[in-house]
Residue frames as qw, qx, qy, qz and C-alpha x, y, z in Angstrom:
[[0.045, 0.314, 0.840, -0.440, 41.95, -2.97, 34.26],
 [0.326, 0.476, 0.155, -0.802, 39.84, -0.21, 32.75],
 [0.346, 0.300, -0.672, -0.582, 40.01, -1.83, 29.34],
 [0.135, -0.093, -0.985, 0.061, 38.74, -5.09, 30.88],
 [0.173, 0.436, 0.657, -0.591, 35.74, -3.42, 32.52],
 [0.389, 0.469, -0.206, -0.766, 34.85, -1.51, 29.26],
 [0.300, 0.165, -0.861, -0.375, 35.06, -4.84, 27.44],
 [0.013, -0.261, -0.923, 0.282, 32.80, -6.53, 30.01],
 [0.298, 0.482, 0.319, -0.760, 30.25, -3.74, 29.72],
 [0.406, 0.386, -0.490, -0.668, 30.21, -4.00, 25.94],
 [0.243, 0.012, -0.960, -0.138, 29.78, -7.80, 26.17],
 [0.105, 0.338, 0.774, -0.525, 27.07, -7.37, 28.76],
 [0.384, 0.468, 0.043, -0.794, 25.14, -4.94, 26.53],
 [0.393, 0.266, -0.733, -0.487, 25.46, -7.30, 23.57],
 [0.125, -0.096, -0.975, 0.155, 24.27, -10.18, 25.72],
 [0.253, 0.409, 0.554, -0.680, 21.28, -8.20, 26.96],
 [0.429, 0.415, -0.290, -0.749, 20.31, -7.37, 23.37],
 [0.366, 0.133, -0.872, -0.297, 20.50, -11.02, 22.28],
 [0.001, 0.226, 0.890, -0.397, 18.56, -12.13, 25.32],
 [0.362, 0.423, 0.265, -0.788, 15.78, -9.52, 24.66],
 [0.472, 0.310, -0.539, -0.625, 15.52, -10.70, 21.00],
 [0.268, -0.003, -0.963, -0.035, 15.19, -14.31, 22.07],
 [0.135, 0.315, 0.716, -0.608, 12.61, -13.46, 24.68],
 [0.444, 0.407, -0.028, -0.798, 10.57, -11.56, 22.09],
 [0.446, 0.223, -0.757, -0.423, 10.76, -14.54, 19.64],
 [0.180, -0.078, -0.962, 0.188, 9.84, -16.99, 22.29],
 [0.252, 0.273, 0.498, -0.784, 6.89, -14.94, 23.60],
 [0.306, 0.449, 0.804, 0.242, 5.12, -15.38, 20.26],
 [0.113, 0.850, 0.267, -0.441, 4.36, -11.72, 20.07],
 [0.590, 0.419, 0.332, 0.605, 4.99, -10.38, 16.59],
 [0.216, -0.139, -0.053, 0.965, 5.79, -6.81, 15.93],
 [0.255, 0.746, 0.480, -0.385, 3.04, -4.15, 15.70],
 [0.397, 0.206, 0.466, 0.763, 2.77, -2.74, 12.21],
 [0.144, 0.536, 0.220, -0.802, 1.49, 0.83, 11.78],
 [0.250, 0.261, 0.789, 0.497, -1.08, 0.70, 9.05],
 [0.352, 0.257, 0.100, -0.895, -3.94, 2.51, 7.44],
 [0.368, 0.408, 0.834, 0.046, -7.23, 1.11, 6.25],
 [0.096, 0.302, -0.261, -0.912, -8.00, 3.04, 3.04],
 [0.536, 0.444, 0.665, -0.271, -11.57, 2.75, 1.72],
 [0.011, 0.087, -0.595, -0.799, -12.03, 2.60, -2.04],
 [0.541, -0.043, -0.213, -0.813, -15.38, 2.39, -3.62],
 [0.861, -0.112, -0.349, -0.353, -15.86, -1.34, -3.01],
 [0.853, -0.082, -0.403, 0.321, -12.93, -2.44, -0.88],
 [0.391, -0.899, 0.194, 0.008, -10.72, -1.43, 2.00],
 [0.719, 0.481, -0.384, 0.323, -6.96, -1.53, 1.38],
 [0.694, -0.697, 0.059, 0.169, -4.59, -2.32, 4.24],
 [0.592, 0.657, -0.180, 0.431, -1.33, -0.47, 3.71],
 [0.653, -0.350, -0.281, 0.610, 1.68, 0.17, 5.86],
 [0.018, -0.962, -0.169, 0.214, 1.93, 3.84, 6.79],
 [0.499, -0.487, 0.404, 0.592, 5.50, 3.89, 5.53],
 [0.392, 0.291, 0.637, 0.597, 4.28, 4.01, 1.90],
 [0.068, 0.877, 0.475, 0.008, 1.91, 6.90, 2.48],
 [0.388, 0.189, 0.012, 0.902, 3.04, 10.32, 1.32],
 [0.175, 0.125, 0.245, -0.945, -0.21, 12.36, 1.71],
 [0.192, 0.572, 0.795, 0.059, -4.02, 12.22, 1.32],
 [0.015, 0.160, -0.135, -0.978, -5.44, 15.09, -0.77],
 [0.551, 0.470, 0.397, -0.563, -8.92, 16.10, -1.93],
 [0.599, 0.301, 0.658, 0.341, -9.88, 14.63, -5.24],
 [0.253, 0.700, -0.098, -0.660, -9.49, 16.83, -8.24],
 [0.840, 0.505, 0.141, -0.135, -10.06, 15.94, -11.87],
 [0.604, -0.342, 0.509, 0.510, -6.86, 14.33, -13.30],
 [0.348, 0.618, -0.418, -0.568, -5.62, 15.28, -16.77],
 [0.945, 0.183, 0.220, -0.159, -6.63, 12.26, -18.99],
 [0.300, -0.503, 0.714, 0.384, -3.89, 10.16, -20.57],
 [0.616, 0.400, -0.446, -0.511, -4.04, 8.91, -24.23],
 [0.727, 0.143, -0.654, -0.153, -4.88, 5.19, -24.64],
 [0.132, -0.306, 0.765, -0.550, -5.13, 4.61, -20.93],
 [0.286, -0.268, -0.917, -0.067, -7.15, 1.70, -19.59],
 [0.353, -0.691, -0.393, -0.493, -10.51, 2.56, -17.90],
 [0.693, -0.603, -0.298, 0.260, -9.09, 2.20, -14.32],
 [0.513, -0.098, -0.025, 0.853, -6.39, 4.84, -15.06],
 [0.040, 0.869, 0.433, -0.236, -7.98, 8.24, -14.30],
 [0.401, 0.841, -0.021, 0.363, -5.06, 10.36, -15.51],
 [0.603, 0.041, -0.331, 0.725, -2.44, 12.49, -13.86],
 [0.243, -0.944, -0.210, -0.079, -2.54, 15.25, -11.23],
 [0.360, 0.604, -0.380, 0.601, 0.16, 17.73, -10.18],
 [0.733, -0.666, -0.139, 0.006, 1.35, 17.12, -6.64],
 [0.577, -0.673, 0.254, 0.387, 4.47, 18.72, -5.12],
 [0.209, 0.760, -0.416, -0.454, 5.60, 19.85, -8.59],
 [0.172, -0.166, 0.939, 0.248, 5.40, 16.23, -9.92],
 [0.659, 0.063, -0.376, -0.648, 2.93, 14.53, -12.28],
 [0.304, -0.133, 0.889, -0.314, 1.35, 11.65, -10.28],
 [0.421, -0.102, -0.730, -0.528, -0.78, 9.00, -12.08],
 [0.475, -0.070, 0.534, -0.696, -4.10, 8.40, -10.32],
 [0.400, -0.011, -0.838, -0.372, -6.05, 5.12, -10.66],
 [0.728, -0.274, 0.119, -0.617, -9.13, 3.42, -9.31],
 [0.114, -0.296, 0.939, -0.137, -8.13, 0.20, -7.49],
 [0.580, 0.254, 0.653, -0.417, -11.71, -1.06, -7.44],
 [0.661, 0.632, -0.084, -0.396, -12.04, -0.53, -11.23],
 [0.225, 0.590, -0.767, -0.113, -8.75, -2.34, -11.80],
 [0.160, -0.176, 0.957, -0.164, -9.54, -5.47, -9.90],
 [0.519, 0.381, 0.654, -0.397, -13.19, -5.62, -10.91],
 [0.277, 0.093, 0.685, 0.667, -12.53, -4.80, -14.60],
 [0.092, 0.775, 0.624, 0.034, -15.25, -2.09, -14.67],
 [0.199, 0.673, 0.076, 0.708, -15.63, 1.62, -15.41],
 [0.221, 0.031, -0.514, 0.828, -14.93, 4.07, -12.68],
 [0.157, -0.722, -0.658, -0.146, -18.37, 5.72, -12.96],
 [0.140, -0.877, -0.057, -0.456, -19.29, 8.93, -11.08],
 [0.538, 0.066, -0.515, 0.664, -16.75, 10.10, -8.54],
 [0.344, -0.827, -0.442, 0.051, -18.36, 11.63, -5.39],
 [0.105, 0.888, -0.118, 0.432, -17.28, 15.08, -4.35],
 [0.582, -0.735, 0.311, -0.155, -15.95, 13.85, -0.94],
 [0.965, 0.147, -0.059, 0.210, -13.45, 11.48, -2.61],
 [0.361, -0.818, 0.393, 0.215, -9.74, 11.63, -1.74],
 [0.784, 0.502, -0.347, 0.115, -6.53, 10.63, -3.43],
 [0.771, -0.569, 0.234, 0.163, -3.98, 8.68, -1.45],
 [0.469, 0.763, -0.438, 0.074, -0.51, 9.46, -2.66],
 [0.891, -0.376, 0.237, 0.094, 1.83, 6.56, -2.03],
 [0.089, -0.678, 0.662, 0.307, 5.52, 5.95, -2.72],
 [0.896, 0.320, -0.188, -0.245, 5.89, 3.57, -5.60],
 [0.783, -0.432, 0.436, 0.098, 8.12, 0.50, -5.34],
 [0.840, 0.374, 0.274, 0.282, 9.37, 0.18, -8.92],
 [0.536, 0.318, 0.116, 0.773, 11.34, 2.44, -11.15],
 [0.235, -0.754, -0.388, 0.475, 11.21, 5.42, -8.75],
 [0.209, -0.297, 0.262, 0.894, 12.86, 7.75, -11.29],
 [0.072, -0.247, -0.666, -0.700, 10.02, 7.29, -13.78],
 [0.498, -0.590, -0.362, -0.522, 7.03, 7.15, -11.40],
 [0.205, 0.243, -0.703, 0.636, 8.07, 7.89, -7.83],
 [0.312, 0.136, 0.592, -0.731, 4.49, 8.27, -6.53],
 [0.148, -0.311, -0.846, -0.407, 1.11, 6.70, -7.33],
 [0.361, -0.075, 0.244, -0.897, -2.35, 8.14, -6.56],
 [0.122, -0.246, -0.959, -0.074, -5.12, 5.83, -5.47],
 [0.392, -0.395, -0.222, -0.801, -8.75, 7.02, -5.55],
 [0.123, -0.160, -0.856, 0.475, -10.41, 6.68, -2.13],
 [0.224, -0.640, -0.623, -0.390, -14.01, 7.08, -1.19],
 [0.402, -0.888, -0.052, -0.217, -13.07, 8.83, 2.11],
 [0.054, -0.784, 0.563, -0.256, -10.21, 9.46, 4.51],
 [0.694, 0.099, -0.699, 0.141, -8.10, 6.37, 5.57],
 [0.676, -0.687, 0.051, -0.263, -8.11, 5.26, 9.18],
 [0.243, 0.593, -0.714, 0.281, -4.85, 4.70, 11.06],
 [0.884, -0.385, 0.061, -0.257, -4.46, 1.53, 13.11],
 [0.088, -0.581, 0.807, -0.063, -1.85, -0.77, 14.62],
 [0.916, 0.131, -0.200, -0.322, -1.96, -4.34, 13.40],
 [0.389, -0.469, 0.793, 0.001, -0.33, -7.53, 14.68],
 [0.290, 0.187, -0.850, -0.398, -0.04, -10.59, 12.46],
 [0.020, 0.218, 0.939, -0.266, -2.43, -12.40, 14.87],
 [0.326, 0.454, 0.290, -0.777, -5.13, -9.78, 14.04],
 [0.433, 0.425, -0.438, -0.663, -5.28, -10.93, 10.42],
 [0.679, 0.110, 0.720, -0.088, -7.19, -13.87, 8.94],
 [0.059, 0.284, -0.666, -0.687, -6.43, -14.69, 5.34],
 [0.657, 0.325, 0.443, -0.516, -9.60, -15.29, 3.35],
 [0.563, 0.129, 0.708, 0.406, -8.16, -16.21, -0.08],
 [0.294, 0.569, -0.176, -0.748, -8.64, -14.75, -3.56],
 [0.699, 0.261, 0.665, 0.013, -10.52, -17.14, -5.73],
 [0.514, 0.836, 0.156, -0.106, -10.58, -14.64, -8.56],
 [0.724, -0.101, 0.172, 0.660, -6.76, -14.20, -8.54],
 [0.168, 0.958, 0.230, -0.018, -7.39, -10.48, -8.89],
 [0.615, 0.434, -0.049, 0.657, -4.69, -8.42, -10.51],
 [0.039, 0.622, -0.210, 0.753, -3.01, -6.11, -7.98],
 [0.754, -0.546, 0.045, -0.362, -4.13, -8.15, -4.96],
 [0.199, 0.468, -0.819, 0.266, -1.44, -9.64, -2.75],
 [0.182, -0.208, -0.933, 0.232, -3.92, -11.13, -0.17],
 [0.470, -0.522, -0.279, -0.655, -7.50, -10.82, 0.85],
 [0.295, 0.013, -0.766, 0.571, -7.82, -10.73, 4.62],
 [0.433, -0.745, -0.414, -0.293, -10.25, -10.09, 7.41],
 [0.223, 0.277, -0.470, 0.808, -9.19, -7.61, 10.11],
 [0.323, 0.146, 0.601, -0.716, -11.68, -8.39, 12.93],
 [0.525, 0.522, 0.638, -0.215, -15.03, -8.21, 11.09],
 [0.286, 0.813, -0.130, -0.490, -13.70, -5.94, 8.34],
 [0.848, 0.265, 0.333, 0.316, -12.78, -7.59, 5.00],
 [0.017, -0.881, 0.271, 0.386, -9.70, -5.91, 3.43],
 [0.856, 0.469, 0.014, 0.215, -7.20, -6.29, 0.71],
 [0.468, -0.643, 0.347, 0.497, -3.43, -6.12, 1.03],
 [0.626, 0.760, -0.057, -0.165, -2.54, -4.75, -2.43],
 [0.842, 0.011, 0.229, 0.489, 0.42, -6.00, -4.40],
 [0.001, 0.923, -0.027, -0.384, 2.24, -2.64, -4.55],
 [0.321, -0.411, 0.644, 0.560, 5.05, -3.92, -6.77],
 [0.318, 0.388, 0.789, 0.355, 2.53, -5.25, -9.39],
 [0.113, 0.885, 0.415, -0.178, 0.49, -1.98, -9.10],
 [0.186, -0.739, 0.308, 0.569, 3.61, 0.08, -9.72],
 [0.337, -0.079, 0.775, 0.528, 4.33, -2.02, -12.79],
 [0.258, 0.600, 0.740, 0.159, 0.80, -1.72, -14.12],
 [0.025, 0.925, 0.213, -0.315, 0.60, 2.00, -13.58],
 [0.284, -0.560, 0.484, 0.610, 4.04, 2.48, -15.20],
 [0.300, 0.148, 0.813, 0.476, 2.85, 0.58, -18.31],
 [0.159, 0.767, 0.622, 0.002, -0.51, 2.34, -18.45],
 [0.073, -0.911, -0.048, 0.404, 1.14, 5.78, -18.16],
 [0.073, -0.732, 0.502, 0.455, 4.20, 5.28, -20.36],
 [0.113, 0.310, -0.845, -0.421, 3.62, 2.33, -22.75],
 [0.663, -0.075, -0.560, -0.491, 1.54, -0.55, -23.88],
 [0.561, -0.343, 0.567, -0.496, -0.14, -2.41, -21.07],
 [0.276, 0.220, -0.905, -0.237, 0.40, -6.11, -21.63],
 [0.322, -0.344, -0.881, 0.042, -2.11, -7.39, -19.12],
 [0.242, -0.374, 0.099, -0.890, -5.06, -5.53, -17.65],
 [0.725, -0.255, 0.317, -0.555, -6.97, -8.40, -16.03],
 [0.016, -0.199, 0.978, 0.067, -6.82, -12.10, -15.48],
 [0.706, -0.074, -0.280, -0.647, -9.72, -14.26, -16.62]]
Protein backbone atom coordinates (compact mmCIF):
# COMPACT_ATOMS: atom_id res chain seq x y z
CA UNK A 1 0.00 0.00 0.00
CA UNK A 2 2.85 2.40 0.85
CA UNK A 3 4.55 1.62 -2.47
CA UNK A 4 1.33 2.49 -4.34
CA UNK A 5 0.96 5.85 -2.60
CA UNK A 6 4.64 6.72 -3.27
CA UNK A 7 4.12 5.77 -6.90
CA UNK A 8 1.01 7.95 -7.07
CA UNK A 9 2.86 10.90 -5.56
CA UNK A 10 5.71 10.50 -8.05
CA UNK A 11 3.25 10.29 -10.97
CA UNK A 12 1.37 13.31 -9.62
CA UNK A 13 4.59 15.39 -9.46
CA UNK A 14 5.50 14.39 -13.02
CA UNK A 15 2.00 15.26 -14.17
CA UNK A 16 2.21 18.66 -12.45
CA UNK A 17 5.52 19.43 -14.17
CA UNK A 18 4.14 18.46 -17.58
CA UNK A 19 1.01 20.55 -17.06
CA UNK A 20 3.06 23.59 -15.97
CA UNK A 21 5.25 23.29 -19.08
CA UNK A 22 2.17 23.10 -21.33
CA UNK A 23 0.60 26.09 -19.59
CA UNK A 24 3.78 28.12 -20.08
CA UNK A 25 3.89 27.19 -23.78
CA UNK A 26 0.20 27.99 -24.30
CA UNK A 27 0.41 31.31 -22.51
CA UNK A 28 2.75 32.64 -25.19
CA UNK A 29 5.14 33.98 -22.60
CA UNK A 30 8.70 33.22 -23.54
CA UNK A 31 11.44 33.00 -20.99
CA UNK A 32 13.15 36.10 -19.66
CA UNK A 33 16.80 36.25 -20.67
CA UNK A 34 19.24 38.05 -18.41
CA UNK A 35 21.33 40.25 -20.70
CA UNK A 36 23.63 43.19 -20.77
CA UNK A 37 23.62 46.09 -23.18
CA UNK A 38 27.30 46.82 -23.77
CA UNK A 39 28.15 50.15 -25.47
CA UNK A 40 31.00 50.17 -27.97
CA UNK A 41 32.10 53.33 -29.75
CA UNK A 42 29.30 53.24 -32.36
CA UNK A 43 27.03 50.35 -31.35
CA UNK A 44 25.39 48.66 -28.40
CA UNK A 45 25.90 44.91 -28.10
CA UNK A 46 23.20 42.73 -26.56
CA UNK A 47 24.85 39.77 -24.83
CA UNK A 48 23.56 37.14 -22.41
CA UNK A 49 25.06 37.62 -18.96
CA UNK A 50 26.17 33.98 -19.01
CA UNK A 51 29.09 34.83 -21.34
CA UNK A 52 30.36 37.69 -19.19
CA UNK A 53 33.39 37.06 -16.99
CA UNK A 54 34.27 40.61 -15.85
CA UNK A 55 34.39 44.27 -16.84
CA UNK A 56 37.73 45.97 -16.22
CA UNK A 57 39.20 49.41 -16.79
CA UNK A 58 40.93 49.78 -20.14
CA UNK A 59 44.68 49.41 -20.13
CA UNK A 60 46.99 49.51 -23.12
CA UNK A 61 47.24 45.99 -24.61
CA UNK A 62 50.55 44.53 -25.75
CA UNK A 63 50.46 44.79 -29.56
CA UNK A 64 50.53 41.62 -31.67
CA UNK A 65 52.60 41.18 -34.82
CA UNK A 66 50.70 41.34 -38.12
CA UNK A 67 47.35 41.83 -36.39
CA UNK A 68 44.48 43.52 -38.26
CA UNK A 69 43.62 47.11 -37.20
CA UNK A 70 40.63 46.01 -35.09
CA UNK A 71 42.84 43.74 -32.93
CA UNK A 72 44.28 45.91 -30.17
CA UNK A 73 46.58 43.28 -28.67
CA UNK A 74 46.61 41.24 -25.48
CA UNK A 75 46.23 42.08 -21.82
CA UNK A 76 46.94 39.96 -18.79
CA UNK A 77 43.82 39.05 -16.85
CA UNK A 78 43.66 36.40 -14.11
CA UNK A 79 47.09 35.13 -15.13
CA UNK A 80 45.96 34.62 -18.74
CA UNK A 81 46.69 36.48 -21.94
CA UNK A 82 43.37 37.77 -23.30
CA UNK A 83 43.12 39.18 -26.84
CA UNK A 84 41.32 42.55 -26.91
CA UNK A 85 39.55 43.87 -29.99
CA UNK A 86 37.33 46.73 -31.11
CA UNK A 87 33.97 45.41 -32.33
CA UNK A 88 33.11 48.75 -33.98
CA UNK A 89 36.39 48.78 -35.90
CA UNK A 90 35.87 45.18 -37.00
CA UNK A 91 32.40 45.61 -38.45
CA UNK A 92 33.04 49.09 -39.89
CA UNK A 93 36.50 48.19 -41.30
CA UNK A 94 38.13 51.29 -39.82
CA UNK A 95 40.96 52.22 -37.48
CA UNK A 96 40.28 52.23 -33.77
CA UNK A 97 41.40 55.83 -33.31
CA UNK A 98 41.89 57.43 -29.89
CA UNK A 99 40.62 55.42 -26.96
CA UNK A 100 39.05 57.58 -24.21
CA UNK A 101 40.33 57.20 -20.65
CA UNK A 102 36.92 56.03 -19.34
CA UNK A 103 36.87 53.02 -21.73
CA UNK A 104 36.36 49.52 -20.36
CA UNK A 105 37.16 46.00 -21.51
CA UNK A 106 34.42 43.39 -21.29
CA UNK A 107 35.97 39.97 -20.73
CA UNK A 108 33.71 37.27 -22.18
CA UNK A 109 33.98 33.50 -22.37
CA UNK A 110 34.83 32.39 -25.88
CA UNK A 111 32.80 29.75 -27.64
CA UNK A 112 35.42 28.12 -29.84
CA UNK A 113 38.65 26.34 -29.01
CA UNK A 114 38.57 27.18 -25.33
CA UNK A 115 42.02 25.71 -24.68
CA UNK A 116 43.62 28.16 -27.11
CA UNK A 117 41.63 31.34 -26.35
CA UNK A 118 39.26 30.77 -23.43
CA UNK A 119 38.41 34.48 -23.09
CA UNK A 120 38.02 37.48 -25.39
CA UNK A 121 38.18 41.17 -24.49
CA UNK A 122 35.82 43.63 -26.19
CA UNK A 123 36.58 47.35 -26.02
CA UNK A 124 33.63 49.26 -24.51
CA UNK A 125 33.04 52.99 -24.34
CA UNK A 126 31.50 52.70 -20.85
CA UNK A 127 30.03 50.20 -18.39
CA UNK A 128 27.39 47.76 -19.69
CA UNK A 129 23.84 47.93 -18.37
CA UNK A 130 22.08 44.82 -17.07
CA UNK A 131 18.53 44.13 -18.25
CA UNK A 132 15.97 41.36 -18.57
CA UNK A 133 14.73 40.73 -22.10
CA UNK A 134 11.84 38.74 -23.52
CA UNK A 135 11.75 37.75 -27.15
CA UNK A 136 8.70 39.98 -27.59
CA UNK A 137 10.85 43.00 -26.56
CA UNK A 138 13.06 42.62 -29.65
CA UNK A 139 12.41 43.85 -33.19
CA UNK A 140 14.77 42.58 -35.87
CA UNK A 141 15.92 45.42 -38.15
CA UNK A 142 18.08 43.44 -40.60
CA UNK A 143 21.70 43.81 -41.63
CA UNK A 144 21.95 45.06 -45.20
CA UNK A 145 25.76 45.23 -44.95
CA UNK A 146 26.06 41.58 -43.87
CA UNK A 147 28.61 42.76 -41.31
CA UNK A 148 31.21 40.30 -40.14
CA UNK A 149 30.64 39.29 -36.52
CA UNK A 150 26.98 40.37 -36.51
CA UNK A 151 24.36 37.72 -35.82
CA UNK A 152 21.37 40.12 -35.86
CA UNK A 153 20.65 43.82 -35.74
CA UNK A 154 17.73 44.53 -33.48
CA UNK A 155 15.84 47.28 -31.75
CA UNK A 156 15.21 46.97 -28.04
CA UNK A 157 12.50 49.54 -27.45
CA UNK A 158 13.97 52.67 -29.04
CA UNK A 159 17.56 51.45 -28.67
CA UNK A 160 19.23 49.94 -31.77
CA UNK A 161 21.55 47.08 -30.82
CA UNK A 162 23.55 44.24 -32.29
CA UNK A 163 23.47 40.62 -31.23
CA UNK A 164 27.06 39.60 -32.03
CA UNK A 165 27.94 36.28 -33.63
CA UNK A 166 30.11 35.04 -30.77
CA UNK A 167 31.15 31.87 -32.58
CA UNK A 168 32.39 33.87 -35.58
CA UNK A 169 34.08 36.46 -33.34
CA UNK A 170 35.92 33.71 -31.50
CA UNK A 171 37.07 32.28 -34.83
CA UNK A 172 38.24 35.69 -36.10
CA UNK A 173 40.10 36.55 -32.90
CA UNK A 174 41.76 33.10 -32.87
CA UNK A 175 43.03 33.62 -36.40
CA UNK A 176 44.12 37.20 -35.75
CA UNK A 177 46.00 36.16 -32.61
CA UNK A 178 47.53 32.88 -33.78
CA UNK A 179 47.62 32.73 -37.55
CA UNK A 180 46.72 34.14 -40.91
CA UNK A 181 43.33 35.76 -41.01
CA UNK A 182 41.50 34.55 -44.11
CA UNK A 183 38.67 37.12 -44.07
CA UNK A 184 38.60 40.47 -42.28
CA UNK A 185 35.51 42.00 -43.89
CA UNK A 186 32.80 41.28 -46.41
CA UNK A 187 32.39 43.62 -49.36
